N, C-alpha and C positions, 0 to 999 in steps of 0.2 A: 097107472101113469106110465107113459112111454119112457124108454131109456133116456132120450134127450131131455125130457122134462125132469126126470129124476136128477140127472146131472146138473141141470140148471137150477133146480130147486135147492140142491145141496150147496151149490156155489153161492146162491143168494143168501142162504142162511149165514154163511160165513161173512158175507159182505155186510150184513146188517147187524153185526154184533155191537155196533156203536150205540144204538139208541138206549140200551139198557145200562150202559156203563158210563156214559159221559154225554154232556150236552153237545160237545164237539169232539170229533175224533182228532187225535194228534196227527200231524203230518208225518209221513214216513221218516223224514230226517229228525223229527222231534220224538219219535217213539223210543223211549229209553227202557221200558220194561217189556216182558213177554206179553202181558195183557194189552199194553198200548200198541204193540206190534200187531196183535190179532185185530184190535179195533181199527187200526190204521189200514190193515189189509181190507177189511170189510168196507170202509169208507172209500178206499181207492177203487174197489170193484164196482161199487155203486156209482161213483163219479166217472167211471170209465178211464181212470188215470193209469194207463199201461206202464208209464215210466215209474210211477210209485209202486205198482205191483212188482215190477222187476227188481226194484230196490229192496223189497221186503222178503223176496224169495231167494233161497240159496240156489246157486247154479245147478246143483245136483238134487234139487227138490224132487220128492216122489209124491205124486198126487193120484190117489185112488178114489174112483167113483164109479158106480153102476157096474161093478165087476171088472172094470178096466184100470189100467195104470199108465200114467205119463211119467217117464223116468228122468225128466230134466225140465228146467225152466224153459228152454227153447222148444221142447216138445209140447209143453202146455201152451206156450205162447202161440205156436203154430196150429194147434188143434182146438182147444176149448176155451181159451181165455176170452175171446170175443163173444162167444155165446154166453159164457158166464156173466160177463158184463151186461149184455142185453137183458138177460133174465133178471139180474139184480136191479136194474133200473125199472123193470116192469111190475114188480110185486113189493108188497110191504112185508117186512120180516121183523119179528120180535124175539128177543132173547128171553127164554124161559128160565134157564139155569146155566151156570158156568162153574166149573170146578178146575182147580189148578193143582198139578202135582209136580214137585221140583226135586231134582237130584242129579249130581254128577255133571253139571254144565248143560243139562237138558231140562226143559220144562214141557210138560204135556198139558194142554188145555182142552177140556171137553166142554162143548157148548151144545145146548138143546135150543132149537128155534121153532117158531111156527111161521110159515110163509103163506100169505093170502093175496089173491089178486087175479089178474088175467094175463096170460102169456100166450101169444100166437092165437088169439081168439078162443082160448080154452081156460076154464076156471082152474085156479091153483089153490089148494087148501091142504098143506102138507106140514108134517113134523120133520124137521131135519136134525140130524146128529152130526156134529163136526168134531173131529179130533185133529188138533194141530200139535206138532212137536217142533219146538224152537231150540236153537243152539246158540249159546253165548259165543260170539266170535271175538270178544274182547272189546270191540267198539260198539257193536249193535247186536240185537237178537235177530237171527235169520230163521225163517220158516223152512224146515228141512223135510217135513212130511205133513200132508193133509189127507184126511180120509173123510169123505162125505157120504152119508147114506140118508135116504128119506123114505117116508111112507105117506101115502095119501090119507087124509083124515076124513072120516064120514062127516057130512054137513051137520049131523045132529050130535056130534061129540066134541068136547073141548080138549080132549087129550089124545 
């Protein structure tokens, strides 16, 4: 998979955390827990709701994917956010597993996804791993770090 598709596949997986956890994703303003925040992020990415995405991410968020890093919300917004939204709308993504680790005002959520579909006239069949670190700001949970990685799945394998 080319780097652009890898980046987009990773973003899509994040975006589609909602189907496995809830019938409807909470709105960003209604997200009260770290899990609800992750689910709201995925729903906002799929819906193309840039304002909601901005509300869920810390201004100094660090987003790592495909060997690169964006070191702020504004950098992500100006570089990959639109492409991540486009990819998220183009493919179906399913949550396979999610684990939560808490401590010291931070929560780390690891999510494994499978993403299938077609993007830019090319088939997508990928496993995505997402790590999100969220910080309790007192009022809401903000995403302070995202790391996405993906690998293409052979068509004859389910894992």
